[in-house]
C-alpha positions in Angstrom: 289.5 56.9 -30.5 292.0 56.5 -33.0 295.8 57.3 -31.7 297.9 59.9 -34.3 301.5 60.6 -34.6 302.9 63.9 -34.5 303.9 64.9 -37.8 307.5 65.4 -37.1 307.6 61.5 -36.3 308.6 59.1 -38.9 306.5 56.0 -39.8 306.9 52.8 -38.8 309.8 51.9 -41.0 311.7 55.5 -40.3 310.1 57.5 -43.5 308.3 60.6 -43.0 304.9 60.4 -42.9 305.0 63.8 -45.2 307.0 62.1 -47.8 306.8 58.3 -47.1 305.9 56.1 -49.8 304.7 52.8 -48.0 301.6 51.6 -46.8 302.3 52.5 -43.1 303.7 56.1 -43.7 300.8 56.8 -46.1 297.9 55.5 -43.2 299.7 57.6 -40.5 299.8 60.6 -42.9 296.3 60.3 -43.6 295.2 59.9 -39.8 297.5 63.1 -39.5 295.7 64.9 -41.8 292.4 64.0 -41.0 292.8 65.2 -37.3 295.4 68.1 -37.8 294.1 69.6 -41.2 290.2 68.5 -40.9 290.0 68.2 -37.1 288.5 65.2 -37.3 289.1 61.7 -36.0 288.1 58.6 -38.1 284.9 57.5 -36.3 283.2 60.9 -36.9 284.8 62.0 -40.0 282.6 62.4 -43.2 283.0 61.5 -46.7 284.2 64.6 -47.4 286.6 64.8 -44.4 288.4 61.7 -45.6 288.8 62.5 -49.3 290.2 65.5 -48.2 292.8 64.2 -45.7 293.6 61.5 -48.4 294.3 64.7 -51.0 296.4 66.5 -48.7 298.6 63.2 -47.9 298.9 63.0 -51.7 299.4 66.6 -52.2 302.3 66.5 -49.4 304.3 64.1 -51.6 303.6 66.0 -54.7 304.9 69.6 -53.4 308.2 67.3 -52.3 308.7 66.8 -55.6 307.4 70.4 -56.8 310.3 72.0 -54.1 312.7 69.5 -55.7 311.9 70.3 -59.4 312.2 74.3 -58.5 315.7 73.8 -57.1 316.3 72.1 -60.2 315.1 74.6 -62.7 316.9 77.1 -60.5 320.4 75.6 -60.8 319.8 74.7 -64.6 318.4 77.7 -65.4 316.6 76.3 -68.5 314.8 77.6 -71.4 310.9 77.3 -70.1 307.7 76.5 -71.7 304.9 78.9 -71.0 301.4 77.7 -72.2 299.0 80.3 -72.3 295.5 78.9 -72.5 292.0 80.4 -71.7 290.6 77.1 -70.3 291.8 73.4 -68.7 290.1 70.6 -68.5 292.3 68.5 -66.2 289.8 65.9 -64.6 290.1 64.8 -60.9 293.4 64.6 -59.7 293.5 61.7 -57.1 293.1 58.7 -59.0 295.8 60.0 -61.5 298.2 61.5 -59.1 298.2 57.8 -57.3 298.8 56.3 -60.9 301.7 58.5 -61.8 303.3 58.4 -58.4 303.1 54.6 -57.9 301.3 54.3 -54.9 297.8 53.4 -55.8 298.4 49.7 -53.9 299.9 50.9 -50.8 297.4 54.0 -50.4 294.8 51.4 -51.3 295.8 48.9 -48.6 296.4 51.6 -46.3 292.7 52.6 -46.3 291.7 49.3 -46.1 293.7 48.8 -42.8 291.1 51.7 -41.3 287.8 50.2 -43.2 288.0 52.6 -46.1 287.6 52.1 -49.9 289.8 53.9 -51.9 287.6 53.8 -54.6 284.8 55.7 -52.8 287.2 58.4 -52.1 288.1 58.9 -55.8 284.5 59.0 -57.1 284.0 61.5 -54.4 286.1 64.1 -56.1 284.6 67.0 -58.1 285.8 68.0 -61.3 287.5 71.1 -61.7 285.3 73.3 -63.9 287.6 75.1 -65.6 287.2 74.4 -69.2 284.7 74.4 -72.1 285.5 71.4 -74.0 287.9 69.9 -76.3 290.8 72.6 -76.1 290.7 72.6 -72.3 291.0 68.8 -72.5 293.7 69.3 -75.0 295.4 71.8 -72.7 295.3 69.0 -69.7 297.0 66.4 -71.9 299.8 68.6 -72.5 300.3 69.3 -69.2 300.6 65.9 -68.4 303.0 65.2 -71.0 305.5 68.0 -70.2 306.0 66.9 -66.8 306.2 63.2 -67.8 309.0 63.9 -70.5 310.5 66.1 -67.6 310.0 69.7 -69.8 310.5 72.8 -67.6 306.9 74.3 -67.9 304.3 76.8 -66.4 300.8 76.6 -67.8 298.9 79.9 -67.1 294.9 80.4 -67.0 292.5 81.5 -65.1 291.0 80.0 -61.9 287.2 80.0 -62.6 285.1 80.1 -59.4 282.2 78.7 -61.4 282.7 76.3 -64.6 280.7 76.5 -67.5 277.5 74.9 -66.3 276.0 71.7 -64.9 273.6 70.2 -67.5 270.2 68.9 -66.2 267.8 67.4 -68.7 264.3 68.5 -67.7 261.5 67.1 -70.1 263.9 66.5 -72.7 265.5 70.0 -72.6 269.1 71.3 -71.6 268.6 73.3 -68.5 271.9 75.0 -67.2 272.3 75.2 -63.7 275.6 76.8 -61.7 278.7 74.4 -61.8 279.6 75.5 -58.4 282.9 73.0 -58.5 284.5 74.8 -55.4 281.6 74.8 -53.0 283.7 72.4 -50.7 287.1 73.5 -51.4 289.9 72.5 -53.7 292.5 70.8 -51.7 294.7 70.4 -54.8 295.5 74.1 -55.1 297.9 76.6 -53.4 297.1 80.1 -52.9 300.1 82.6 -53.6 298.8 85.8 -52.6 302.5 87.2 -52.4 302.4 86.5 -56.0 300.1 89.0 -57.6 300.3 91.4 -60.3 298.3 94.9 -61.2 295.5 94.6 -63.8 294.9 98.0 -65.6 291.4 98.5 -67.8 290.0 101.6 -69.3 291.1 104.9 -68.8 293.4 107.1 -71.5 296.9 107.5 -72.6 299.4 110.3 -72.2 302.2 110.8 -74.7 305.2 112.8 -73.2 308.6 113.3 -74.0 311.1 112.0 -71.0 314.5 113.9 -70.0 316.2 112.2 -72.5 314.4 113.6 -75.2 312.5 110.4 -76.0 308.9 109.5 -76.5 307.2 107.9 -74.0 303.5 106.9 -73.3 301.7 106.7 -69.9 298.7 104.4 -69.5 296.3 106.4 -67.1 293.6 103.3 -66.2 290.2 104.0 -64.9 290.6 101.1 -62.6 293.0 98.8 -61.3 292.8 95.3 -59.9 294.7 92.6 -58.9 295.8 89.4 -60.0 296.6 86.4 -57.3 298.3 83.3 -58.2 296.7 80.0 -57.4 299.0 76.8 -58.1 298.1 73.3 -58.6 300.9 70.8 -58.8 301.1 68.6 -62.2 303.0 65.5 -61.6 304.6 63.4 -64.6 304.5 59.5 -64.7 306.8 57.4 -63.2 309.4 60.8 -62.7 310.2 63.4 -59.9 309.1 66.3 -62.5 306.1 68.4 -60.9 305.4 71.3 -63.0 302.8 74.2 -62.4 299.5 75.2 -63.6 299.1 78.5 -62.3 296.0 80.0 -62.2 295.1 83.7 -61.7 292.2 84.8 -59.2 290.7 88.4 -59.8 290.5 90.5 -56.4 290.1 94.1 -55.9 293.7 95.9 -55.3 291.4 97.4 -52.2 289.0 95.1 -50.6 287.3 98.0 -49.0 286.8 101.6 -50.0 287.2 103.3 -46.4 286.1 106.7 -47.6 282.9 105.2 -49.1 282.0 103.1 -46.0 283.1 106.4 -43.8 280.2 108.2 -45.9 277.5 105.7 -45.1 278.0 104.2 -48.5 278.3 100.5 -47.4 277.2 99.1 -50.8 279.7 101.2 -52.6 282.5 100.2 -50.1 282.5 96.7 -51.4 281.2 97.4 -54.9 285.1 97.4 -56.5 285.7 94.5 -54.9 282.7 92.9 -56.2 283.2 94.1 -59.7 287.2 92.9 -59.6 286.2 89.4 -58.8 283.6 89.3 -61.5 286.5 88.9 -63.9 287.4 85.3 -62.7 283.9 84.4 -61.7 282.6 82.3 -64.6 283.8 80.3 -67.6 282.0 81.7 -70.4 281.2 79.0 -73.6 282.8 79.2 -76.9 279.9 79.1 -78.6 278.3 82.3 -77.7 280.3 85.1 -78.6 277.5 87.6 -78.3 277.0 87.0 -74.6 279.6 88.9 -72.4 281.8 90.2 -75.0 283.3 92.8 -72.6 283.9 90.2 -69.5 285.6 87.5 -72.4 287.9 90.5 -73.5 288.7 91.5 -70.0 289.4 87.9 -68.6 291.9 87.5 -71.8 293.7 90.8 -70.9 293.5 89.5 -67.1 295.2 86.5 -67.5 297.8 87.3 -69.9 298.8 90.4 -68.1 299.6 88.5 -65.0 301.3 85.4 -66.8 303.7 87.8 -68.6 304.4 89.8 -65.5 305.2 86.5 -63.8 307.6 85.4 -66.3 309.2 88.8 -66.1 309.5 88.3 -62.5 311.2 85.0 -62.7 313.5 86.3 -65.5 314.7 89.2 -63.4 316.2 86.1 -60.9 318.3 84.9 -63.7 320.6 88.3 -64.1 319.7 88.1 -68.0 319.1 91.7 -69.6 315.2 91.9 -70.9 316.3 91.8 -74.4 316.9 88.3 -73.7 313.5 87.7 -72.5 312.6 85.3 -75.4 315.8 82.9 -74.6 314.6 81.8 -71.3 310.7 81.8 -72.3 308.6 80.3 -75.1 305.3 81.0 -75.2 302.8 79.0 -76.8 299.0 80.7 -77.5 296.4 77.9 -77.4 294.4 79.2 -80.0 293.2 82.9 -80.1 291.9 83.8 -76.8 295.7 84.6 -75.3 296.4 86.4 -78.5 296.4 89.8 -76.9 299.7 88.9 -75.1 301.2 90.1 -78.4 300.2 93.8 -77.8 300.5 93.1 -74.1 304.4 92.2 -74.2 305.1 94.8 -76.2 303.6 97.4 -73.8 305.6 96.0 -71.1 308.8 96.1 -73.1 307.9 99.4 -74.6 306.4 101.2 -71.4 307.9 99.6 -68.2 311.1 98.7 -69.4 311.7 101.1 -71.9 313.0 99.4 -75.0 313.1 101.0 -78.4 310.2 99.5 -80.9 312.7 97.3 -83.0 314.4 95.6 -80.0 310.8 95.1 -78.4 309.3 93.5 -81.4 312.3 91.5 -82.1 311.7 90.1 -78.5 308.3 89.4 -79.2 308.3 87.8 -82.4 310.7 85.4 -81.0 308.8 84.8 -77.9 305.3 83.5 -79.1 304.2 80.5 -81.1 300.3 80.3 -82.1 298.2 77.3 -82.3 295.2 77.4 -84.7 292.1 75.1 -83.4 289.4 76.2 -86.4 288.5 76.2 -89.9 285.1 78.0 -88.9 285.8 81.9 -89.8 283.1 82.8 -87.4 285.5 81.2 -84.4 288.4 83.5 -85.3 287.8 86.0 -82.7 287.4 89.7 -83.4 286.7 92.7 -81.2 284.6 95.6 -82.0 287.0 98.6 -82.1 284.8 100.7 -79.6 284.9 98.0 -76.9 288.5 97.3 -77.4 289.2 101.1 -77.1 287.2 101.5 -74.0 288.8 98.6 -72.0 292.2 98.6 -73.6 293.1 102.2 -75.1 297.0 101.6 -75.0 296.9 98.2 -76.6 294.8 99.8 -79.6 297.4 102.4 -80.1 300.0 99.3 -80.2 298.0 97.1 -82.5 297.7 100.1 -85.1 301.4 100.7 -84.9 302.2 97.0 -85.1 299.6 96.7 -88.3 301.2 100.3 -89.8 304.9 98.4 -90.3 303.5 95.4 -91.0 301.2 96.6 -94.0 304.2 98.7 -95.3 305.9 95.5 -95.5 302.9 93.8 -97.1 303.0 96.8 -99.8 306.6 96.3 -100.6 306.2 92.8 -101.1 303.1 93.0 -103.2 302.9 96.4 -104.7 300.1 95.5 -107.1 297.8 93.6 -104.9 296.1 96.4 -102.8 293.5 93.9 -102.0 296.0 91.5 -100.2 297.0 94.2 -97.1 293.4 94.4 -96.5 292.7 91.2 -96.3 295.7 90.4 -94.1 295.0 93.8 -91.8 295.0 93.1 -88.2 292.1 95.5 -88.5 288.8 94.6 -90.3 287.9 97.7 -91.8 284.3 96.9 -92.7 282.0 98.2 -90.9 281.8 97.7 -87.7 285.7 97.9 -87.4 287.1 94.9 -85.7 290.4 93.8 -84.1 291.1 90.2 -85.8 292.8 88.3 -82.8 294.2 85.6 -85.4 295.9 88.2 -87.6 297.8 89.7 -84.1 298.7 86.0 -83.4 300.1 85.3 -86.8 301.8 88.6 -87.2 303.5 88.7 -83.6 304.3 84.9 -83.5 307.3 82.8 -85.0 305.8 79.4 -85.6 302.1 78.7 -86.5 300.5 75.2 -86.2 297.5 73.1 -87.2 296.6 70.3 -85.0 296.4 67.7 -88.0 297.7 67.2 -91.3 294.5 67.9 -92.8 293.6 71.0 -90.7 297.1 72.3 -91.3 296.6 72.2 -94.9 293.1 73.4 -95.0 294.4 76.4 -93.1 297.1 77.4 -95.7 294.5 77.1 -98.4 291.7 79.0 -96.8 291.6 80.7 -93.6 295.2 81.5 -93.2 296.0 81.6 -97.0 297.3 84.9 -97.2 299.7 84.3 -94.1 301.1 81.3 -95.5 301.8 82.6 -98.8 303.7 85.5 -97.1 305.5 83.2 -94.8 305.4 79.6 -95.5 308.3 78.9 -93.2 306.0 79.7 -90.2 303.6 77.0 -90.7 303.8 73.3 -89.4 301.7 70.4 -88.3 301.2 69.1 -84.8 298.5 66.6 -84.8 296.9 66.4 -81.3 297.3 63.5 -79.1 295.8 62.5 -75.5 297.3 61.1 -72.6 297.5 57.1 -72.1 297.8 57.6 -68.4 294.3 59.0 -67.8 292.6 57.4 -70.8 293.7 54.0 -70.4 295.7 53.2 -67.4 293.3 54.9 -65.3 290.3 54.6 -67.2 290.7 51.1 -68.1 292.9 49.4 -65.6 291.6 45.8 -66.9 293.3 46.5 -70.4 296.1 48.1 -68.4 296.4 45.0 -66.8 296.3 42.7 -70.0 298.7 45.1 -71.6 301.2 44.9 -68.6 301.2 41.2 -68.9 301.5 41.0 -72.2 304.2 43.5 -73.4 305.7 44.3 -69.9 305.9 48.0 -68.2 307.0 50.8 -70.4 304.4 51.1 -73.2 302.7 53.9 -70.6 305.7 56.2 -71.5 306.1 54.8 -75.0 302.8 54.1 -76.8 304.6 52.7 -80.1 305.3 49.8 -77.9 301.8 48.5 -78.3 302.8 47.6 -81.9 303.6 44.2 -80.1 299.9 43.6 -80.0 299.6 42.8 -83.4 301.7 39.4 -82.8 298.4 38.2 -80.7 295.6 39.6 -82.9 294.7 36.3 -84.1 295.1 34.6 -81.2 291.7 32.7 -79.9 292.8 32.7 -76.4 294.1 36.4 -76.5 290.9 37.4 -78.1 288.7 36.1 -75.6 290.6 37.9 -72.7 290.0 40.9 -74.8 286.4 40.7 -74.9 286.4 40.0 -71.3 288.1 43.2 -70.6 285.6 45.2 -72.8 282.6 43.0 -71.4 283.9 44.2 -67.7 283.8 48.0 -69.0 280.6 47.6 -70.5 279.0 46.4 -67.5 280.7 49.0 -65.5 279.1 51.6 -68.1 275.8 49.8 -67.8 275.7 50.3 -63.9 276.7 53.9 -64.4 273.7 54.6 -66.7 271.1 53.3 -64.6 272.4 55.2 -61.7 272.4 58.5 -63.8 269.5 58.1 -65.9 267.3 55.0 -64.5 267.8 53.3 -67.9 268.8 49.5 -68.1 271.1 48.8 -70.9 272.4 45.2 -72.3 276.2 44.8 -72.4 275.8 42.2 -74.9 274.2 44.9 -77.1 276.8 47.1 -79.4 277.5 50.3 -77.3 277.4 53.1 -80.3 278.8 56.0 -78.8 278.8 59.8 -79.7 279.8 61.9 -76.7 281.3 65.7 -77.5 279.7 69.1 -77.7 276.6 69.6 -79.3 277.3 71.5 -82.6 275.6 71.0 -86.2 278.9 70.5 -87.6 279.6 67.4 -85.4 276.0 65.6 -86.7 274.6 64.4 -83.8 271.2 64.5 -85.8 273.1 62.2 -88.8 273.3 59.7 -85.9 269.6 60.3 -85.2 268.6 59.9 -89.1 270.1 56.4 -88.7 268.5 55.3 -85.3 264.9 56.4 -86.5 265.9 54.9 -90.0 266.6 51.6 -87.6 263.3 52.1 -86.0 261.2 52.5 -89.4 262.6 49.1 -90.1 261.6 47.3 -86.9 258.0 48.7 -87.0 257.9 47.6 -90.7 259.1 44.5 -89.9 258.7 43.3 -86.2 260.6 40.3 -86.9 263.5 41.9 -88.7 267.1 40.2 -87.4 269.1 43.2 -86.7 272.3 43.4 -84.3 271.1 44.8 -80.8 272.3 48.5 -80.5 272.7 50.8 -77.6 273.0 54.4 -78.8 274.8 56.8 -76.3 274.9 60.6 -76.4 276.6 63.1 -74.3 277.7 66.6 -74.6 276.4 70.1 -73.7 275.1 73.1 -76.2 276.1 76.6 -75.6 273.0 78.0 -73.8 272.4 80.3 -76.6 272.7 78.1 -79.5 269.0 77.1 -80.1 269.6 74.5 -83.0 272.1 72.5 -80.9 269.6 72.4 -77.8 266.9 71.4 -80.4 269.2 68.8 -81.2 269.5 67.6 -77.8 265.7 67.8 -77.3 265.4 65.2 -80.3 267.6 62.9 -79.2 265.8 62.8 -75.6 262.2 62.6 -77.8 263.5 59.7 -79.8 264.8 57.9 -76.6 261.7 58.4 -75.1 259.5 56.7 -77.8 262.0 54.2 -79.1 262.8 52.9 -75.3 259.2 51.9 -74.3 258.2 50.8 -77.9 257.8 47.1 -76.9 258.4 46.0 -80.9 262.2 47.2 -80.5 262.7 46.1 -76.8 266.1 44.3 -76.9 267.1 45.8 -79.9 267.3 49.2 -79.8 268.0 51.6 -76.9 268.9 55.4 -76.8 270.6 56.9 -73.9 271.7 60.8 -72.9 274.3 61.2 -70.4 273.7 64.6 -68.9 276.5 66.9 -67.9 279.2 65.0 -70.0 282.7 65.5 -68.5 286.1 63.9 -68.1 285.1 61.8 -64.9 281.8 60.6 -67.0 284.2 59.9 -70.0 286.6 57.5 -68.0 283.5 55.2 -67.8 282.4 55.8 -71.5 285.6 55.2 -73.4 286.5 52.0 -72.4 283.1 50.7 -72.8 282.4 51.6 -76.4 282.2 49.5 -79.4 282.1 52.0 -81.9 282.9 55.6 -81.8 280.8 58.1 -84.0 283.2 60.8 -85.5 281.1 62.0 -88.3 281.4 65.7 -88.7 281.1 67.5 -92.1 284.6 66.5 -93.6 286.7 69.8 -93.3 285.1 71.3 -90.2 286.7 69.9 -87.7 290.2 70.7 -86.5 291.4 67.3 -85.0 289.3 65.9 -82.6 290.3 63.7 -79.4 287.7 61.8 -78.6 288.6 59.6 -81.4 291.8 58.7 -80.2 290.4 58.2 -76.6 288.0 55.4 -78.3 290.3 54.2 -80.2 293.0 53.3 -77.6 290.3 51.6 -75.6 289.6 49.1 -78.6 286.7 50.8 -80.2 286.1 51.1 -83.9 285.5 54.3 -85.5 283.0 55.1 -87.8 284.1 58.3 -89.4 284.4 60.6 -92.2 288.0 61.9 -93.9 287.8 65.0 -91.1 290.4 66.2 -89.0 292.4 63.7 -87.1 290.3 60.8 -88.4 292.5 60.8 -91.6 295.6 60.0 -89.8 294.1 57.3 -87.3 292.6 55.7 -90.5 295.9 55.5 -92.0 297.9 54.0 -89.0 295.2 51.5 -88.2 294.5 50.4 -91.3 291.8 51.5 -93.7 290.4 47.6 -93.1 289.9 48.6 -89.3 288.0 51.7 -90.0 284.2 52.3 -91.1 284.7 55.1 -93.7 281.7 57.0 -95.2 280.7 60.5 -96.8 282.1 63.2 -98.7 286.0 64.2 -98.3 286.8 67.8 -98.0 287.2 68.7 -101.3 284.0 67.0 -102.3 282.2 69.1 -99.7 283.4 72.2 -100.8 282.7 71.1 -104.8 279.1 70.4 -103.4 278.3 73.6 -101.7 279.9 75.6 -104.6 277.8 74.1 -107.1 274.5 74.7 -105.7 273.6 71.8 -103.3 270.1 70.8 -103.3 268.8 69.1 -100.3 265.7 68.4 -101.6 266.8 66.3 -104.5 268.5 63.7 -101.8 265.1 63.6 -99.9 263.0 63.0 -103.0 265.5 60.1 -104.1 265.7 58.2 -101.3 262.6 56.7 -99.6 264.1 55.5 -96.5 265.5 59.5 -96.0 262.0 60.8 -96.7 260.5 58.4 -94.2 262.6 59.5 -91.3 262.3 63.5 -92.2 258.4 63.2 -92.6 258.0 61.2 -89.4 260.0 63.9 -87.4 258.1 66.6 -89.3 254.8 64.9 -88.2 255.2 65.4 -84.5 255.8 61.7 -84.0 258.7 62.3 -81.5 256.9 65.7 -80.1 253.3 64.1 -78.8 251.6 65.3 -81.9 253.2 68.7 -81.9 254.4 69.2 -85.4 255.8 72.7 -84.5 258.7 71.5 -82.1 261.2 69.9 -84.3 259.8 71.8 -87.8 263.1 74.6 -87.2 265.3 71.5 -87.6 263.5 69.6 -90.6 263.3 73.1 -92.4 267.0 73.8 -92.0 267.9 70.2 -92.9 265.5 70.3 -96.5 265.9 74.2 -97.3 269.8 74.7 -96.2 271.5 71.3 -94.6 274.6 73.4 -94.2 276.7 70.7 -93.1 275.3 68.0 -95.7 273.7 65.3 -93.5 271.3 64.3 -96.4 274.1 64.3 -99.0 276.0 61.9 -96.6 272.9 60.1 -95.4 272.7 57.2 -97.9 276.2 56.1 -97.8 276.4 56.6 -93.8 273.4 54.1 -93.3 275.3 51.8 -95.9 278.4 52.1 -93.6 276.5 51.3 -90.5 275.2 48.0 -92.1 278.7 47.0 -92.6 279.3 47.8 -88.8 276.6 45.2 -88.0 277.8 42.6 -90.3 281.0 42.9 -88.4 279.7 42.8 -85.1 278.2 39.4 -86.0 281.7 37.9 -86.5 283.4 38.1 -82.9 286.6 36.9 -84.2 286.7 39.8 -86.9 285.7 42.3 -84.6 287.7 41.4 -81.9 290.9 41.8 -84.4 290.2 44.9 -85.8 290.1 46.1 -82.1 293.3 44.8 -81.1 294.7 46.3 -84.2 293.2 49.5 -83.4 295.2 49.8 -79.9 298.1 48.1 -81.2 298.3 50.8 -84.0 297.3 54.1 -82.2 300.8 55.0 -80.8 301.0 58.1 -82.6 298.2 59.6 -81.0 299.8 59.9 -77.5 300.1 63.6 -76.3 303.5 62.4 -75.6 304.2 62.3 -79.3 302.8 65.5 -79.8 304.8 67.5 -77.1 308.0 66.1 -78.3 307.5 67.6 -81.9 306.8 70.5 -80.2 309.7 70.4 -78.1 312.0 69.7 -81.1 310.5 71.8 -83.8 308.9 74.7 -82.0 310.0 75.6 -78.6 313.8 74.1 -78.8 313.6 72.9 -75.3 315.0 69.8 -73.6 314.5 67.6 -70.6 315.8 68.5 -67.4 315.7 65.4 -64.8 314.7 66.3 -61.3 316.2 64.2 -58.5 314.4 64.2 -55.2 316.1 65.9 -52.3 
C-alpha cells in the first residue's frame, strides 16, 4: 500500500502540499486527496477516484488564490462587474486550470511517477450542462478574460441539475436523453449554504401608509423558497486573480412540512421541497418559447433576485449608503433573460430600503447595461400579462409605473407621433397583451450594445430603431471575442508550441502579437511545419470520429466543417445542397476529378423545432447514402457528430480546413465559432453576416471565401416578392438536387419524409437558400481550386491566424471595461 503524508506536512522541498506547485508537492497532494477525500489508495482507486483526487488537488490551489483575491478586493473596495446570464458553457475545467496556473508539466510528471496518464483524467471529465449554445459559451469566454485582465467580477446564474439534453442519433433522428452531468458529483464547486436568499412568488400586494404618512407596498407571496449559492472559482491566465461563477440552486424554505407529515400526508410533507427544487432542475432550450413558459419566468426571477440580494449583502460590508449601490456595482444583462432585474432592483430599493421613486430609479438606471444578442423579433422575450401577474404581481405594478412615467417623456418629446409611444411601450397592447422584456432592458439601462458592427447597426435600423432615435448616446458596439487559452493553447497544443517557438510567450494574452506570423507566411519550411500541425489535429479528429460514429475519414481530404446550433437561418441545408450537387456530378461522371472532402456537421436542434430536426434527419440520410456508394468512395464522406459540446469542439476547431459560416445575411448577431476556426488556421466560406464582416476585413478579402446576398440585398429581395420557383427553374443543377430529395432517394423511397423541407424551400424559402445557391456552389469551386495549391492554402491559413487578434475576448472585455463599466484592473498577490 502506498504511504501518505499528513496534510499538515510540507512536500519534499518544504512546499505545502496544499499550495505547492512543484512535481513533488503535486504528487503528495494527489495521494493525500485520494486517501483522505476519496477514501481510496492507489491500487484500488477507480478512474473517477483518480480524477476527483486530481481535481481537488488543483482546486486547493485555486482556493488559495481565491482567498487572496477576496482579501485584495476587501482592502481596495473596487467597482465590481456583475455579469447576469441565464446560462454558461464553461467546458471542462481540469485542462484549462492546469494551463492557466502553469502546472501542466509538473502535474503530468507527478502522475507519470504513479503510473497515471494525465490525458486520461482530462478526457474523463464531464462537461457542465449549464448552457444552451453560443450565449453560454460567450459568457464563459468573458469570465476567462475578466479574470485574466484582473477585473473584479462575479458571474451569476443558475446551477442547473440537468443540462439541456444529451443528443443521440437513432435511425438518423435526434433523440433527446437526460444530461445528468452531476451524477458523479462536481469537485470544482463549493456549496455555500450560509449564503442563501428568500425568493417570493405569486400572491398579492397590499398598499398602506406607514407611520410617517408615506405610501408603502407589501408583497404577500403565495409561496417562498430559497436560493443557495454554489461557487466555482474562475482563474485567469498567468495571474493570481480568481473570480467566482456564483450559481443558485433552488431549495424549499422548509424541507419537510411536519404538520402534513404528522397528519399522515407523507407525499404532501415533501411536496414543497420537490416543487421548489424544480426551479433549478433543468435548462430549457431557447428555441422552444412555448414550452415551460411559467418555469422559465420563475427561473429568471429566481437567479436575478438572489444575485441582487447578494450584491446588496456585499454592498453593506463597504459601509456605503444604498443610494450609492451603482457606484460599487455595474451589472451587465446578457440578453433579455435577466431583464426582470430592472423591476427587481426597483422593488428591493422601494420596498426593502424605502427609497423614494426618483432616487431608486436613478440608482437602477445607472446600474444596468444591456447586451442584445438577436435580430430575430421572435427571439425577443415577451411574457403574457396573466402569467406575469400570477407569478410576479409586485413587479408588474412597478413595470406599469416605469412605463407610465417613460411614456409621458415620449409623448412630450414626440407630441405629434402617438404611434411611437405604442411602439416604445413596455406593454404590448395588441391582444393578448404582453410584457416586452427587451423594452424593459433598454429603458432601465444606461448602455445598450450589439455584438458585431453589422448587428449593432441593424439594431439601430430595425428592432431597436425607436430606442436609438430616442437615446442614440446609449448605443454602442462591442464585437464578440473568444478566449485563446481554451481554443488555441488547450485545444491545439501543437500550434501553441509552434507559436511559442516563433513568437515567444505573451501572445496568449495579447493576440495582436500574432501579427509576427506574417513574416513567415511565405517561408516554405515554416509552411511545412504549419501543415504538420494541421495534419496532427486532423488525425486526432479522425480517431475521435471513428470512436463516436464508427466512420473512417481520411486526414488528407479537405475537412469541411459546420458545427453550431441547428437552425434554418444558419442554413445547414444549404451545405447539404452543395454535397448533393457534388454527389450528382460524380454519379454523372464517375471519373470526375474533384478534391476529396469530408463534410462534418454537429449541433443540436431544439426538441420542439420540427424543421431543424428534419434537417438533422436529412444530413444523416445523405451521409448514409453517400458513405456507402462505391462511386464516391475516397472522394466524399459525410459525418454528423452527435451531442456537440465544448469538449468535442476542442477536437473539431483545430482540425478544420474550411469553416462554414453561411447564415442568411442580417440574421446572425455575431457568431463565435467563426473566430475559433480562424484562430486555428481554418479558412472561412461565408456571407457578410455577423462578425464575418469584420473577420474578412481583418484577415483580408483574399483570404476569405465570400458568397451570397448582403443584408441590404436580402431585405430588398424579400420586400420585392421573392419567388424561389424562379431560381429552381432557372438552374438545372439546383433543380436536380431538389428533385432528388423530393423523389425519396435519401429516404429509401419514402417521398413524404423530406417533402415538408422541399415544400418550404420551393414555396417560402424564408432564408433565401435558392437565391444564394449558385453563388455558393461557385464559391465552393473556388475553395477546391485553392486547396489544390498547398502553398497558397497554407499562406492563407497562416495569415488568418496572424490577423485574428481582434477577436480575442480579452479585447472585447477591455472595451467593456473602458467604455461601459468604467472599471480598472486590481492585481492580486498571493498571501
